[in-house]
N, C-alpha and C positions, 0 to 999 in steps of 0.2 A: 165838862171835859175831865174833871178831877176823878170821877168814878168810871169813866168810859172803859178802861182796861178791865175792870172788874165785871162790867156788864158783858163785854165781849167774851170773857172767860165763862161766865154763867150761861150764856146762850149756846156756847160751844158749836158755833157755825150752823146752828139749826135755823137761823134767820139772819138777814142782813140788818146791820145797824146803821141808822141815819141819824146824824146829830143836828139838832136845831137849838140855837141859843148859845150865846157866848162867843160866837165866831166873829172876830173884828178885824182879822188880818190874815195874810197868807201864811204867816207862821202858825196861827191857830188852826188853819186848814191842814197844814202839814202834820201838826201834832195829832189831830183827830184821825187823819187817815193812817198815820203811823201806829196809832193805838188800836186800829181795827175797824174804824167806821168805813162803811162802803161809800158814803157820800156825806156832805155837810150842806146846810142851808145858810145863806148869808143875807137874810132879809134886811136887817137894820142898816148895814153899809149901803145896800142898794137904795133903800129909802132915803138915806142921807144924800146920796148922789142925785137922786131924782129931785129932792126938795131944793138942792143947791143950784142945779143947772139942767134940770130936765133930762132928756135922753142922753145928752152929752155928758152930764154928770154921772149917769149910770155907766156909760161906756168907760169913763175915766176910772171909776171905782173898780170895775172889772179888770181893767188894765193893771191897776195898782195891786189888786189881789193876786192876779196872775204873775206879775213880776216878783212879788214877795214869795209866793209859793215856789216858783222856779229857782229863785236865789237860795232859799232855804234847802230845797232838795239838792241843789248843786253842792252847797257847802257840806251837806250830810253824805254826799257821794251817790246820790240817786239821779238817774237820767230820765226815768219814766215813772208814771204813776203805778204801772204794773210792778216795777221793781219795789216800789214803796209798799204796795199792798202785800207783797210776798215776804217782806222783811220781818224779822223778829223784833217786836217792840222794844225789848230790853236793850238790844244792840242799837236801835235808833235813838232811844232815850239817852244813852251814853254819848252819842255823837253830836247832840245839840245842846 
């Protein structure tokens, strides 16, 4: 996630950026999307939920990630993912 904004600038919208690795919370999801990622993968948290409580654990992890993402978006002044995708990363970075 540390170099994501540089990657986004380098590809200059010629392709979509998908981030895999290092995503552990809804806050991390927010940062990645704000920096220009089209989507993120959250494999490790899902596996932890699965190992802990099967399908119920996976559902709970997804609920937690969703709650964290929505809360962070709200605190930063965004109502939808579309608004976040259209935002200028430097403005978003100063708001969180």
